[in-house]
PDB file as gemmi writes it, atoms N, CA and C in Angstrom:
CRYST1    1.000    1.000    1.000  90.00  90.00  90.00 P 1                      
ATOM      1  N   UNK A   1      11.323   4.918  20.526  1.00  0.00           N  
ATOM      2  CA  UNK A   1      11.311   5.987  20.129  1.00  0.00           C  
ATOM      3  C   UNK A   1      10.448   6.506  20.598  1.00  0.00           C  
ATOM      4  N   UNK A   2      10.210   7.814  20.682  1.00  0.00           N  
ATOM      5  CA  UNK A   2       8.752   8.896  20.767  1.00  0.00           C  
ATOM      6  C   UNK A   2       7.769   8.201  19.890  1.00  0.00           C  
ATOM      7  N   UNK A   3       6.643   8.685  20.655  1.00  0.00           N  
ATOM      8  CA  UNK A   3       5.529   8.212  19.995  1.00  0.00           C  
ATOM      9  C   UNK A   3       5.009   9.268  18.550  1.00  0.00           C  
ATOM     10  N   UNK A   4       5.651  10.638  19.211  1.00  0.00           N  
ATOM     11  CA  UNK A   4       5.068  12.107  17.593  1.00  0.00           C  
ATOM     12  C   UNK A   4       6.318  11.640  16.421  1.00  0.00           C  
ATOM     13  N   UNK A   5       7.504  10.840  17.222  1.00  0.00           N  
ATOM     14  CA  UNK A   5       8.123  10.945  16.223  1.00  0.00           C  
ATOM     15  C   UNK A   5       8.034   9.598  14.848  1.00  0.00           C  
ATOM     16  N   UNK A   6       7.214   8.420  15.588  1.00  0.00           N  
ATOM     17  CA  UNK A   6       6.562   7.434  14.799  1.00  0.00           C  
ATOM     18  C   UNK A   6       5.619   8.615  13.660  1.00  0.00           C  
ATOM     19  N   UNK A   7       4.770   8.880  14.161  1.00  0.00           N  
ATOM     20  CA  UNK A   7       3.770   9.592  13.985  1.00  0.00           C  
ATOM     21  C   UNK A   7       3.975  10.116  12.867  1.00  0.00           C  
ATOM     22  N   UNK A   8       4.979  11.085  12.695  1.00  0.00           N  
ATOM     23  CA  UNK A   8       5.789  11.627  11.680  1.00  0.00           C  
ATOM     24  C   UNK A   8       6.036  11.054  10.637  1.00  0.00           C  
ATOM     25  N   UNK A   9       6.742   9.565  11.138  1.00  0.00           N  
ATOM     26  CA  UNK A   9       7.211   8.647   9.988  1.00  0.00           C  
ATOM     27  C   UNK A   9       6.398   8.246   9.110  1.00  0.00           C  
ATOM     28  N   UNK A  10       5.287   7.910  10.056  1.00  0.00           N  
ATOM     29  CA  UNK A  10       3.805   7.335   9.382  1.00  0.00           C  
ATOM     30  C   UNK A  10       3.391   8.411   8.270  1.00  0.00           C  
ATOM     31  N   UNK A  11       3.350   9.355   8.815  1.00  0.00           N  
ATOM     32  CA  UNK A  11       2.677  10.485   7.636  1.00  0.00           C  
ATOM     33  C   UNK A  11       3.726  10.893   6.790  1.00  0.00           C  
ATOM     34  N   UNK A  12       4.859  10.873   6.924  1.00  0.00           N  
ATOM     35  CA  UNK A  12       5.721  10.846   5.862  1.00  0.00           C  
ATOM     36  C   UNK A  12       5.483   9.671   4.611  1.00  0.00           C  
ATOM     37  N   UNK A  13       5.735   8.290   5.519  1.00  0.00           N  
ATOM     38  CA  UNK A  13       5.396   7.384   4.730  1.00  0.00           C  
ATOM     39  C   UNK A  13       3.939   6.941   3.853  1.00  0.00           C  
ATOM     40  N   UNK A  14       2.925   7.896   4.438  1.00  0.00           N  
ATOM     41  CA  UNK A  14       2.204   7.680   4.076  1.00  0.00           C  
ATOM     42  C   UNK A  14       1.795   9.115   2.499  1.00  0.00           C  
ATOM     43  N   UNK A  15       2.532   9.765   2.710  1.00  0.00           N  
ATOM     44  CA  UNK A  15       3.055  11.059   1.569  1.00  0.00           C  
ATOM     45  C   UNK A  15       3.428  10.361   0.599  1.00  0.00           C  
ATOM     46  N   UNK A  16       4.597   9.747   0.387  1.00  0.00           N  
ATOM     47  CA  UNK A  16       5.876   9.072  -0.275  1.00  0.00           C  
ATOM     48  C   UNK A  16       4.374   8.170  -1.181  1.00  0.00           C  
ATOM     49  N   UNK A  17       3.568   7.775  -0.555  1.00  0.00           N  
ATOM     50  CA  UNK A  17       2.779   6.122  -0.890  1.00  0.00           C  
ATOM     51  C   UNK A  17       1.684   7.344  -1.853  1.00  0.00           C  
ATOM     52  N   UNK A  18       1.561   7.846  -1.373  1.00  0.00           N  
ATOM     53  CA  UNK A  18       0.415   9.096  -2.585  1.00  0.00           C  
ATOM     54  C   UNK A  18       1.073   9.492  -3.725  1.00  0.00           C  
ATOM     55  N   UNK A  19       2.474  10.305  -3.487  1.00  0.00           N  
ATOM     56  CA  UNK A  19       3.318  10.801  -4.604  1.00  0.00           C  
ATOM     57  C   UNK A  19       3.334   9.696  -5.555  1.00  0.00           C  
ATOM     58  N   UNK A  20       3.476   8.738  -5.365  1.00  0.00           N  
ATOM     59  CA  UNK A  20       4.084   7.516  -6.114  1.00  0.00           C  
ATOM     60  C   UNK A  20       2.344   7.220  -6.860  1.00  0.00           C  
ATOM     61  N   UNK A  21       1.639   7.252  -6.092  1.00  0.00           N  
ATOM     62  CA  UNK A  21       0.297   6.620  -6.831  1.00  0.00           C  
ATOM     63  C   UNK A  21       0.177   7.733  -7.707  1.00  0.00           C  
ATOM     64  N   UNK A  22       0.176   8.731  -7.111  1.00  0.00           N  
ATOM     65  CA  UNK A  22      -0.240  10.201  -8.156  1.00  0.00           C  
ATOM     66  C   UNK A  22       0.857  10.059  -9.432  1.00  0.00           C  
ATOM     67  N   UNK A  23       2.302  10.391  -9.113  1.00  0.00           N  
ATOM     68  CA  UNK A  23       3.039  10.735  -9.736  1.00  0.00           C  
ATOM     69  C   UNK A  23       3.384   9.573 -10.987  1.00  0.00           C  
ATOM     70  N   UNK A  24       3.534   8.669 -10.566  1.00  0.00           N  
ATOM     71  CA  UNK A  24       3.807   7.016 -11.276  1.00  0.00           C  
ATOM     72  C   UNK A  24       2.849   6.664 -12.298  1.00  0.00           C  
ATOM     73  N   UNK A  25       3.033   6.059 -13.208  1.00  0.00           N  
ATOM     74  CA  UNK A  25       2.305   5.802 -13.933  1.00  0.00           C  
ATOM     75  C   UNK A  25       2.150   4.257 -14.318  1.00  0.00           C  
ATOM     76  N   UNK A  26       3.211   3.758 -13.917  1.00  0.00           N  
ATOM     77  CA  UNK A  26       3.734   2.223 -13.985  1.00  0.00           C  
ATOM     78  C   UNK A  26       2.993   1.742 -13.144  1.00  0.00           C  
ATOM     79  N   UNK A  27       2.583   0.253 -13.248  1.00  0.00           N  
ATOM     80  CA  UNK A  27       1.741  -0.686 -12.526  1.00  0.00           C  
ATOM     81  C   UNK A  27       2.068  -0.709 -11.083  1.00  0.00           C  
ATOM     82  N   UNK A  28       3.267  -1.390 -11.598  1.00  0.00           N  
ATOM     83  CA  UNK A  28       4.294  -2.328  -9.807  1.00  0.00           C  
ATOM     84  C   UNK A  28       4.364  -1.086  -9.106  1.00  0.00           C  
ATOM     85  N   UNK A  29       5.133   0.023  -9.612  1.00  0.00           N  
ATOM     86  CA  UNK A  29       5.463   1.470  -8.640  1.00  0.00           C  
ATOM     87  C   UNK A  29       4.144   1.589  -8.137  1.00  0.00           C  
ATOM     88  N   UNK A  30       2.557   1.588  -8.908  1.00  0.00           N  
ATOM     89  CA  UNK A  30       1.569   2.334  -8.080  1.00  0.00           C  
ATOM     90  C   UNK A  30       1.241   0.958  -7.050  1.00  0.00           C  
ATOM     91  N   UNK A  31       1.223  -0.448  -7.675  1.00  0.00           N  
ATOM     92  CA  UNK A  31       1.052  -0.944  -6.298  1.00  0.00           C  
ATOM     93  C   UNK A  31       1.774  -1.304  -5.114  1.00  0.00           C  
ATOM     94  N   UNK A  32       3.096  -0.940  -5.548  1.00  0.00           N  
ATOM     95  CA  UNK A  32       4.116  -0.594  -4.456  1.00  0.00           C  
ATOM     96  C   UNK A  32       3.725   0.729  -3.378  1.00  0.00           C  
ATOM     97  N   UNK A  33       3.149   1.638  -3.986  1.00  0.00           N  
ATOM     98  CA  UNK A  33       2.807   2.800  -3.411  1.00  0.00           C  
ATOM     99  C   UNK A  33       1.899   2.441  -2.392  1.00  0.00           C  
ATOM    100  N   UNK A  34       0.360   1.696  -3.042  1.00  0.00           N  
ATOM    101  CA  UNK A  34      -0.294   1.680  -2.230  1.00  0.00           C  
ATOM    102  C   UNK A  34       0.035   0.645  -0.829  1.00  0.00           C  
ATOM    103  N   UNK A  35       1.127  -0.158  -1.067  1.00  0.00           N  
ATOM    104  CA  UNK A  35       1.493  -1.001   0.250  1.00  0.00           C  
ATOM    105  C   UNK A  35       2.389   0.001   0.981  1.00  0.00           C  
ATOM    106  N   UNK A  36       3.145   0.849   0.730  1.00  0.00           N  
ATOM    107  CA  UNK A  36       3.705   1.898   1.271  1.00  0.00           C  
ATOM    108  C   UNK A  36       2.259   2.454   2.217  1.00  0.00           C  
ATOM    109  N   UNK A  37       1.477   3.195   1.658  1.00  0.00           N  
ATOM    110  CA  UNK A  37       0.282   3.647   2.293  1.00  0.00           C  
ATOM    111  C   UNK A  37      -0.112   2.480   3.487  1.00  0.00           C  
ATOM    112  N   UNK A  38      -0.136   1.185   3.009  1.00  0.00           N  
ATOM    113  CA  UNK A  38      -0.613   0.196   4.058  1.00  0.00           C  
ATOM    114  C   UNK A  38       0.190   0.312   5.098  1.00  0.00           C  
ATOM    115  N   UNK A  39       1.275   0.045   5.070  1.00  0.00           N  
ATOM    116  CA  UNK A  39       2.473  -0.075   6.220  1.00  0.00           C  
ATOM    117  C   UNK A  39       2.583   1.344   7.047  1.00  0.00           C  
ATOM    118  N   UNK A  40       2.013   2.307   6.507  1.00  0.00           N  
ATOM    119  CA  UNK A  40       1.971   3.779   7.624  1.00  0.00           C  
ATOM    120  C   UNK A  40       0.788   3.753   7.763  1.00  0.00           C  
ATOM    121  N   UNK A  41      -0.188   3.021   7.849  1.00  0.00           N  
ATOM    122  CA  UNK A  41      -1.311   2.466   8.687  1.00  0.00           C  
ATOM    123  C   UNK A  41      -1.005   1.987   9.747  1.00  0.00           C  
ATOM    124  N   UNK A  42       0.054   0.666   9.796  1.00  0.00           N  
ATOM    125  CA  UNK A  42      -0.073  -0.312  10.549  1.00  0.00           C  
ATOM    126  C   UNK A  42       0.860   0.242  11.409  1.00  0.00           C  
ATOM    127  N   UNK A  43       1.746   1.056  10.831  1.00  0.00           N  
ATOM    128  CA  UNK A  43       2.863   1.679  12.193  1.00  0.00           C  
ATOM    129  C   UNK A  43       2.096   2.939  13.050  1.00  0.00           C  
ATOM    130  N   UNK A  44       0.858   3.418  12.541  1.00  0.00           N  
ATOM    131  CA  UNK A  44       0.309   3.845  13.384  1.00  0.00           C  
ATOM    132  C   UNK A  44      -0.634   3.166  14.446  1.00  0.00           C  
ATOM    133  N   UNK A  45      -1.144   2.227  13.476  1.00  0.00           N  
ATOM    134  CA  UNK A  45      -1.746   1.103  15.105  1.00  0.00           C  
ATOM    135  C   UNK A  45      -1.073   0.468  15.819  1.00  0.00           C  
ATOM    136  N   UNK A  46       0.081   0.693  15.619  1.00  0.00           N  
ATOM    137  CA  UNK A  46       1.026  -0.199  16.490  1.00  0.00           C  
ATOM    138  C   UNK A  46       1.520   0.900  17.893  1.00  0.00           C  
ATOM    139  N   UNK A  47       2.067   2.195  17.092  1.00  0.00           N  
ATOM    140  CA  UNK A  47       1.966   3.230  18.010  1.00  0.00           C  
ATOM    141  C   UNK A  47       1.301   3.522  18.856  1.00  0.00           C  
ATOM    142  N   UNK A  48       0.072   3.610  18.482  1.00  0.00           N  
ATOM    143  CA  UNK A  48      -1.123   4.158  19.529  1.00  0.00           C  
ATOM    144  C   UNK A  48      -1.366   2.724  20.058  1.00  0.00           C  
ATOM    145  N   UNK A  49      -1.429   1.838  19.655  1.00  0.00           N  
ATOM    146  CA  UNK A  49      -1.526   0.624  20.794  1.00  0.00           C  
ATOM    147  C   UNK A  49      -0.104   0.419  22.031  1.00  0.00           C  
ATOM    148  N   UNK A  50       0.809   0.664  21.735  1.00  0.00           N  
ATOM    149  CA  UNK A  50       1.483   1.036  22.209  1.00  0.00           C  
ATOM    150  C   UNK A  50       1.144   1.707  23.537  1.00  0.00           C  
ATOM    151  N   UNK A  51       0.922   2.735  23.159  1.00  0.00           N  
ATOM    152  CA  UNK A  51       0.588   3.825  23.920  1.00  0.00           C  
ATOM    153  C   UNK A  51      -0.210   3.832  24.558  1.00  0.00           C  
ATOM    154  N   UNK A  52      -1.344   3.169  24.268  1.00  0.00           N  
ATOM    155  CA  UNK A  52      -2.747   2.984  25.413  1.00  0.00           C  
ATOM    156  C   UNK A  52      -2.254   1.806  26.063  1.00  0.00           C  
ATOM    157  N   UNK A  53      -1.351   0.848  25.717  1.00  0.00           N  
ATOM    158  CA  UNK A  53      -1.363  -0.037  26.349  1.00  0.00           C  
ATOM    159  C   UNK A  53      -2.011  -1.585  26.074  1.00  0.00           C  
ATOM    160  N   UNK A  54      -2.999  -1.284  24.980  1.00  0.00           N  
ATOM    161  CA  UNK A  54      -3.801  -2.360  24.573  1.00  0.00           C  
ATOM    162  C   UNK A  54      -3.344  -3.017  23.158  1.00  0.00           C  
ATOM    163  N   UNK A  55      -3.932  -4.213  23.062  1.00  0.00           N  
ATOM    164  CA  UNK A  55      -3.627  -5.050  21.767  1.00  0.00           C  
ATOM    165  C   UNK A  55      -4.621  -4.867  20.491  1.00  0.00           C  
ATOM    166  N   UNK A  56      -5.782  -4.089  21.000  1.00  0.00           N  
ATOM    167  CA  UNK A  56      -6.036  -3.845  19.541  1.00  0.00           C  
ATOM    168  C   UNK A  56      -5.715  -3.434  18.773  1.00  0.00           C  
ATOM    169  N   UNK A  57      -4.844  -2.411  18.237  1.00  0.00           N  
ATOM    170  CA  UNK A  57      -4.161  -2.002  17.505  1.00  0.00           C  
ATOM    171  C   UNK A  57      -3.277  -3.001  16.312  1.00  0.00           C  
ATOM    172  N   UNK A  58      -2.875  -4.077  17.568  1.00  0.00           N  
ATOM    173  CA  UNK A  58      -2.210  -5.144  16.907  1.00  0.00           C  
ATOM    174  C   UNK A  58      -2.981  -6.434  15.773  1.00  0.00           C  
ATOM    175  N   UNK A  59      -3.770  -5.667  16.726  1.00  0.00           N  
ATOM    176  CA  UNK A  59      -4.961  -6.995  15.983  1.00  0.00           C  
ATOM    177  C   UNK A  59      -5.269  -7.085  14.408  1.00  0.00           C  
ATOM    178  N   UNK A  60      -5.695  -5.052  14.435  1.00  0.00           N  
ATOM    179  CA  UNK A  60      -6.144  -4.451  13.282  1.00  0.00           C  
ATOM    180  C   UNK A  60      -4.933  -4.499  12.154  1.00  0.00           C  
ATOM    181  N   UNK A  61      -3.790  -4.542  13.322  1.00  0.00           N  
ATOM    182  CA  UNK A  61      -2.412  -4.549  11.855  1.00  0.00           C  
ATOM    183  C   UNK A  61      -2.237  -6.344  11.456  1.00  0.00           C  
ATOM    184  N   UNK A  62      -3.041  -6.961  11.899  1.00  0.00           N  
ATOM    185  CA  UNK A  62      -3.070  -8.233  11.376  1.00  0.00           C  
ATOM    186  C   UNK A  62      -3.951  -8.333  10.208  1.00  0.00           C  
ATOM    187  N   UNK A  63      -4.979  -7.156  10.502  1.00  0.00           N  
ATOM    188  CA  UNK A  63      -6.097  -7.650   9.055  1.00  0.00           C  
ATOM    189  C   UNK A  63      -5.765  -6.995   7.984  1.00  0.00           C  
ATOM    190  N   UNK A  64      -4.798  -5.513   8.589  1.00  0.00           N  
ATOM    191  CA  UNK A  64      -4.611  -4.894   7.295  1.00  0.00           C  
ATOM    192  C   UNK A  64      -3.585  -5.729   6.554  1.00  0.00           C  
ATOM    193  N   UNK A  65      -2.363  -6.664   6.881  1.00  0.00           N  
ATOM    194  CA  UNK A  65      -2.015  -7.099   6.354  1.00  0.00           C  
ATOM    195  C   UNK A  65      -2.652  -8.382   5.305  1.00  0.00           C  
ATOM    196  N   UNK A  66      -3.538  -9.089   5.705  1.00  0.00           N  
ATOM    197  CA  UNK A  66      -4.551  -9.953   5.643  1.00  0.00           C  
ATOM    198  C   UNK A  66      -4.590  -9.747   4.173  1.00  0.00           C  
ATOM    199  N   UNK A  67      -5.017  -8.235   4.175  1.00  0.00           N  
ATOM    200  CA  UNK A  67      -5.630  -7.615   2.493  1.00  0.00           C  
ATOM    201  C   UNK A  67      -4.936  -6.747   2.105  1.00  0.00           C  
ATOM    202  N   UNK A  68      -3.710  -6.642   2.598  1.00  0.00           N  
ATOM    203  CA  UNK A  68      -2.140  -6.282   2.025  1.00  0.00           C  
ATOM    204  C   UNK A  68      -1.568  -7.431   0.961  1.00  0.00           C  
ATOM    205  N   UNK A  69      -1.992  -8.731   1.424  1.00  0.00           N  
ATOM    206  CA  UNK A  69      -1.339  -9.694   0.791  1.00  0.00           C  
ATOM    207  C   UNK A  69      -2.622 -10.066  -0.241  1.00  0.00           C  
ATOM    208  N   UNK A  70      -3.458  -9.920   0.080  1.00  0.00           N  
ATOM    209  CA  UNK A  70      -4.795 -10.458  -1.046  1.00  0.00           C  
ATOM    210  C   UNK A  70      -4.845  -9.568  -2.218  1.00  0.00           C  
ATOM    211  N   UNK A  71      -4.786  -7.954  -2.050  1.00  0.00           N  
ATOM    212  CA  UNK A  71      -4.478  -6.965  -3.240  1.00  0.00           C  
ATOM    213  C   UNK A  71      -3.033  -7.363  -3.622  1.00  0.00           C  
ATOM    214  N   UNK A  72      -1.782  -7.612  -2.886  1.00  0.00           N  
ATOM    215  CA  UNK A  72      -0.515  -7.872  -3.257  1.00  0.00           C  
ATOM    216  C   UNK A  72      -0.888  -9.188  -4.928  1.00  0.00           C  
ATOM    217  N   UNK A  73      -1.385 -10.392  -4.023  1.00  0.00           N  
ATOM    218  CA  UNK A  73      -1.660 -11.652  -5.083  1.00  0.00           C  
ATOM    219  C   UNK A  73      -2.605 -11.075  -6.468  1.00  0.00           C  
ATOM    220  N   UNK A  74      -3.632 -10.345  -5.921  1.00  0.00           N  
ATOM    221  CA  UNK A  74      -4.773 -10.273  -7.358  1.00  0.00           C  
ATOM    222  C   UNK A  74      -4.327  -9.280  -7.475  1.00  0.00           C  
ATOM    223  N   UNK A  75      -3.787  -8.088  -7.366  1.00  0.00           N  
ATOM    224  CA  UNK A  75      -2.627  -6.881  -8.549  1.00  0.00           C  
ATOM    225  C   UNK A  75      -1.769  -7.494  -9.250  1.00  0.00           C  
ATOM    226  N   UNK A  76      -1.021  -8.477  -8.848  1.00  0.00           N  
ATOM    227  CA  UNK A  76      -0.036  -8.803  -9.283  1.00  0.00           C  
ATOM    228  C   UNK A  76      -0.342  -9.600 -10.710  1.00  0.00           C  
ATOM    229  N   UNK A  77      -1.547 -10.764 -10.514  1.00  0.00           N  
ATOM    230  CA  UNK A  77      -1.959 -11.183 -11.323  1.00  0.00           C  
ATOM    231  C   UNK A  77      -2.609 -10.557 -12.504  1.00  0.00           C  
ATOM    232  N   UNK A  78      -3.308  -9.438 -12.226  1.00  0.00           N  
ATOM    233  CA  UNK A  78      -3.970  -8.658 -12.966  1.00  0.00           C  
ATOM    234  C   UNK A  78      -2.885  -8.151 -14.091  1.00  0.00           C  
ATOM    235  N   UNK A  79      -1.677  -7.717 -13.279  1.00  0.00           N  
ATOM    236  CA  UNK A  79      -0.400  -6.977 -14.191  1.00  0.00           C  
ATOM    237  C   UNK A  79       0.227  -8.002 -15.225  1.00  0.00           C  
ATOM    238  N   UNK A  80       0.427  -9.222 -14.805  1.00  0.00           N  
ATOM    239  CA  UNK A  80       1.283  -9.980 -15.468  1.00  0.00           C  
ATOM    240  C   UNK A  80      -0.014 -10.306 -16.528  1.00  0.00           C  
ATOM    241  N   UNK A  81      -0.814 -10.557 -16.132  1.00  0.00           N  
ATOM    242  CA  UNK A  81      -1.958 -10.798 -17.687  1.00  0.00           C  
ATOM    243  C   UNK A  81      -1.867  -9.217 -18.475  1.00  0.00           C  
ATOM    244  N   UNK A  82      -2.120  -8.518 -17.946  1.00  0.00           N  
ATOM    245  CA  UNK A  82      -2.143  -6.932 -18.692  1.00  0.00           C  
ATOM    246  C   UNK A  82      -0.497  -6.988 -19.907  1.00  0.00           C  
ATOM    247  N   UNK A  83       0.081  -7.128 -18.930  1.00  0.00           N  
ATOM    248  CA  UNK A  83       1.657  -7.371 -19.426  1.00  0.00           C  
ATOM    249  C   UNK A  83       1.961  -8.479 -20.340  1.00  0.00           C  
ATOM    250  N   UNK A  84       1.113  -9.206 -20.337  1.00  0.00           N  
ATOM    251  CA  UNK A  84       1.020  -9.957 -21.633  1.00  0.00           C  
ATOM    252  C   UNK A  84       0.657 -10.242 -22.414  1.00  0.00           C  
ATOM    253  N   UNK A  85      -0.622  -9.119 -22.465  1.00  0.00           N  
ATOM    254  CA  UNK A  85      -1.488  -8.928 -23.410  1.00  0.00           C  
ATOM    255  C   UNK A  85      -0.817  -7.497 -24.140  1.00  0.00           C  
ATOM    256  N   UNK A  86      -0.212  -6.606 -23.874  1.00  0.00           N  
ATOM    257  CA  UNK A  86       0.366  -5.280 -24.182  1.00  0.00           C  
ATOM    258  C   UNK A  86       1.832  -5.317 -24.446  1.00  0.00           C  
ATOM    259  N   UNK A  87       2.422  -5.936 -23.280  1.00  0.00           N  
ATOM    260  CA  UNK A  87       3.661  -5.580 -23.519  1.00  0.00           C  
ATOM    261  C   UNK A  87       3.831  -4.731 -22.653  1.00  0.00           C  
ATOM    262  N   UNK A  88       3.454  -3.995 -21.991  1.00  0.00           N  
ATOM    263  CA  UNK A  88       3.684  -2.578 -21.618  1.00  0.00           C  
ATOM    264  C   UNK A  88       3.356  -2.966 -19.680  1.00  0.00           C  
ATOM    265  N   UNK A  89       3.062  -2.305 -19.028  1.00  0.00           N  
ATOM    266  CA  UNK A  89       2.622  -1.741 -17.483  1.00  0.00           C  
ATOM    267  C   UNK A  89       2.174  -0.844 -17.475  1.00  0.00           C  
ATOM    268  N   UNK A  90       2.136   0.231 -17.946  1.00  0.00           N  
ATOM    269  CA  UNK A  90       1.910   1.729 -17.927  1.00  0.00           C  
ATOM    270  C   UNK A  90       0.106   2.077 -18.039  1.00  0.00           C  
ATOM    271  N   UNK A  91      -0.218   2.224 -16.461  1.00  0.00           N  
ATOM    272  CA  UNK A  91      -1.726   1.914 -16.754  1.00  0.00           C  
ATOM    273  C   UNK A  91      -2.285   2.885 -17.289  1.00  0.00           C  
ATOM    274  N   UNK A  92      -1.825   3.682 -18.450  1.00  0.00           N  
ATOM    275  CA  UNK A  92      -2.405   5.027 -19.221  1.00  0.00           C  
ATOM    276  C   UNK A  92      -2.945   3.837 -20.441  1.00  0.00           C  
ATOM    277  N   UNK A  93      -2.218   2.347 -20.763  1.00  0.00           N  
ATOM    278  CA  UNK A  93      -2.161   2.007 -22.373  1.00  0.00           C  
ATOM    279  C   UNK A  93      -3.517   1.161 -21.826  1.00  0.00           C  
ATOM    280  N   UNK A  94      -4.295   1.387 -20.777  1.00  0.00           N  
ATOM    281  CA  UNK A  94      -4.847  -0.368 -20.168  1.00  0.00           C  
ATOM    282  C   UNK A  94      -6.621   0.872 -20.237  1.00  0.00           C  
ATOM    283  N   UNK A  95      -6.299   1.342 -21.025  1.00  0.00           N  
ATOM    284  CA  UNK A  95      -8.152   2.686 -20.692  1.00  0.00           C  
ATOM    285  C   UNK A  95      -9.503   1.301 -21.050  1.00  0.00           C  
ATOM    286  N   UNK A  96      -9.024   0.578 -22.087  1.00  0.00           N  
ATOM    287  CA  UNK A  96     -10.189   0.124 -22.723  1.00  0.00           C  
ATOM    288  C   UNK A  96     -10.099  -1.180 -22.653  1.00  0.00           C  
ATOM    289  N   UNK A  97     -10.243  -1.644 -21.303  1.00  0.00           N  
ATOM    290  CA  UNK A  97     -10.185  -3.585 -21.160  1.00  0.00           C  
ATOM    291  C   UNK A  97     -11.598  -4.249 -21.451  1.00  0.00           C  
ATOM    292  N   UNK A  98     -11.425  -5.364 -22.203  1.00  0.00           N  
ATOM    293  CA  UNK A  98     -11.972  -5.870 -22.815  1.00  0.00           C  
ATOM    294  C   UNK A  98     -12.037  -7.664 -22.578  1.00  0.00           C  
ATOM    295  N   UNK A  99     -13.454  -7.951 -22.168  1.00  0.00           N  
ATOM    296  CA  UNK A  99     -13.752  -8.997 -22.127  1.00  0.00           C  
ATOM    297  C   UNK A  99     -13.392 -10.432 -22.928  1.00  0.00           C  
TER     298      UNK A  99                                                      
END                                                                             
């Protein structure tokens, strides 16, 4: 594929992720939107790595995937614990978190 097309697809994915974070109040959709933004960044790393002919971008993709996996694991654990306490996944319901 052409590099310009890949950049456009990445920007569209990132914009959809931002729209999901800003518009939806569901915690699961919130985390999926963040993952979509991470993947948009990964697509840019791969595109520019291929364009310039080096492997640095692919190394950064690996690090972003590790961070995304850790974020997904911790985020899902938090969402499950909050759902058990209030039986809702709307992030507006969790304004007063107490220990």
